[in-house]
N, C-alpha and C positions, 0 to 999 in steps of 0.2 A: 500371397496370403493377405487377406484384408486386415486392416488395423482395428483392433478391438480396444474398448475402454478398459476392460479387465487387465489386459497385458500391459497397457500404459500405466495403470495404477500400480501394478505389481513391480514393474521396472522402476518407476519413480520411487516407490517405497524402499526398494533394495538399494538404490543410489543414496537415498536419504539415510538409511541405516548404516551403510558403509562409510559415509562421510559425515556422520552425525556430529562428531567432535568439532570439525571445522564449521559446519553449517550452524550448529548451536552457538558457537562462539561468535559467528557473524551476526546471528539474530540478536544475541545479547549486546554486542558492541553497538550495532545500529540502534537498538532500543535505548541504550544508555545515552548515545549522542542525541537522539530525539528528545529525551527527557531533559537533558542538560540545556539544549537550545531552547526548549519550551520554557524552562524555568528562567533562563537568562533574558528572554524577550517578553515574558508576561509582565504586565504592569504590577507595581508593588501593591502591598496590602492597603495602603491609603487610597489608591485609585480603585482597587477592587471593591472597597467598601461603598463606593458610589453606586455600585450595581444593586445593593440592598437598601440604600438610604431612601429610595423612593418606592419601596415595596407596597406601602399603603395605597399609593395612587394607582398601583397596577394590580390591586387585589381582585378587582372585578374583570377578569380576563377570560371567563368561561366561554368556550365556543369561538374564541378569537384565534386567527392564524398567527404564526410566528411573526410574519411581516407586520400585521396590525399591532401586535404587542410592541415590537421595536419602534414603530412609528409613534406610539404613545410615550415612549421614553424621552426625557429631556436630552438635549444635545450632549451634555457631559457624559451621561450614561451610554449613549450611542457610541461615543468615541472610545470609551473604555471597552465596550463590547467588541468594537471593531479591532482594537489592539489585541484583545484576548484571542479572537478568531484568527487574526493574522499570524500571531505567534504560534498557535497550534498548527495552522496550515503550513507555515514555513518549516517548522521543526519536523513535522511528519513528512514533508516533501524531501527534505535533505536526508532523513533516515531511509526513506524508500529508495532514493537514488543510489545511496551507498549499498543498500541491500541488493538491488537489482544489478548494479554494476559489479559488485563483488561476487555475487552468486553466478552470474553469467560467465565471468572470468574463471571462477573456480571450476565450473562444469567443463569448460573448454580445456582447462589445464589438466584436470583429472582424465578427461577423454584422450588427451595426448600423451598420457603417462608421465606428466610432470608432477613432481612432489610440490605440494602447495599447502597453504594454511589460510585462515581467514584474513590475517593482516597482509599476507603476500597477495592474495586475490584482490583486496581493496586497492593496494598500491599499484598492482598491474593494470587495474581498470581505470586508472586516472585519465589516460588519453580519451576514453569514451565518455567520461562522466559529464562533460558539458552538453553533449548531444542527448544523453540519457536525462539530464536535468530538464532540458527544453521539452523533450518528449513527455516526460512524466508530468510536467506542468500543464501542457496542452491536454493530455489525456485526462488528468484529474479534473481540469476545468470543464471539459465538454461532458464528461460522465456525470459530474455533480450538477451541471445545468440540466442534463437529461433526467436525472433523478428528482430534481426540484420541480420540473414541469410535470412529468408523469414518471412512474416507476419503470414502465416497459421501455420507453426510449433510452433511459439510462442503462438498462441491462443490455439492450441491443448495441449501444455504443461500446459498452464494456467488452462485449464479445468481439466487436469489430477491431478494437485496438489490442486485443489480447496477445497477438504475436509481435506487435510493434517493438517492445523492448528486446526481444530475441533477435529480430531482424537487424535492429540497430547495432547490436553487439556482435553478430556473426557475419553480416553481409557488408558492413561498413558503408551503408547508404545513408542518405539524409533523413531527417525526421519525417517530413511530409510524405516522402516516397515510402518509408517504412510503414506509415499508417495506411497508405493506399494498398500496398502489398498485403498487409495484415488483414485488412477488411476483405479483400478478395479471397484469401486463403481461409480465413476464419468462417465466413458464411458458407463456403463450400464444404466445410467439415464441422458445421454447427452441432451435429449430433454427438460429437466427441468433446466439444468445448462447453456447451451450455450446461450439461449436468455438473461438470467440474467447477464451473464458476458459481453455480447455485450452491454446491456443497461448500465452497470457499466462503460465500456470504453467510451461510448458515453457521459455519464454524466461527466466523468473526462475531456473529451475534451471540453465540454461546460464551465467547470470551468476554464480551461486554457485560453479559449477565453475571459473570463470575466476579465482577468488581466488588459487589456487596459482600462476598464471602472471604475477601482477603484484607479486611480492615485491620486485622491483628498484625499485619506486616508493616503498617504505616503507609501513608499516601505515596511517598516517593518510591519506596521499595515495591509496593504493589503495582505502581504505574510501570516501573521497569520490567517487572515479571510479566505483566499482562501484555506489554508492548512486545517483549521477546517472544511470547507464545504466539501473538498475532503475526510477528515476522516469520516464525517457523511455519505457520500455516501458509503464508504467502510464498515462502520458499518452496514448499511442496507443490503448490500450484505452478510455480515457475518451472520447476523440474519437470512436471507433467507436460507443460506446454512446450518446453524445450525438446523433450523426448518425442512428442508428437510432431513437432516441426522438422526434426531431423529425419523422421520416418517419411514424412510427406515429401521432403526434398531429395530423398535417396533415389 
């Protein structure tokens, strides 16, 4: 029987529904860790004030690219901007690594009939986390480079590496081999992967647009909530890809 997207979406949703408590706790926990790390590594208010201190000199930036705007900033502002960007990237990377490692372990434990929870799955995923960290760092870097140059190359790279976290978690292979195997398998089944990734990106965009409607929660709480929702969306995509991978390897 051929693999259909509708059956994969249905199976993934059923798994998400049956394990909603653990997956929701995992999404909230990793979101909280992301926000805490971002707050800890972000420059203090005195340094952040430097970003607005020279706003008059940057007022005439219509039609300029982001790179050109940054080049016009004084070195002090560029350094603060670099620290802010580095803090956001690092905290998001750690959160994503814990989410991927914990979710992959949770799926395997549930499939094996083992009683588990969000905390147990994160703890059990500890041995694979260094490889997942390296993999997520490389994948994030090359996807972002692809999106910066042109949108289409970034999307192609995202499709190519989509199975890599699952292969690292289930096959116990190296990072570069998992990327190679992922690209081969993903391109052969792009009709089942591309729509899912496009829906994932669209859902992420909707979450970002929802920021303006959660101001009543306060910036910290709103950030945690939105990050948790974003993690839940990513969890559903990972479940979908895991389900697809197991069917392809059966």
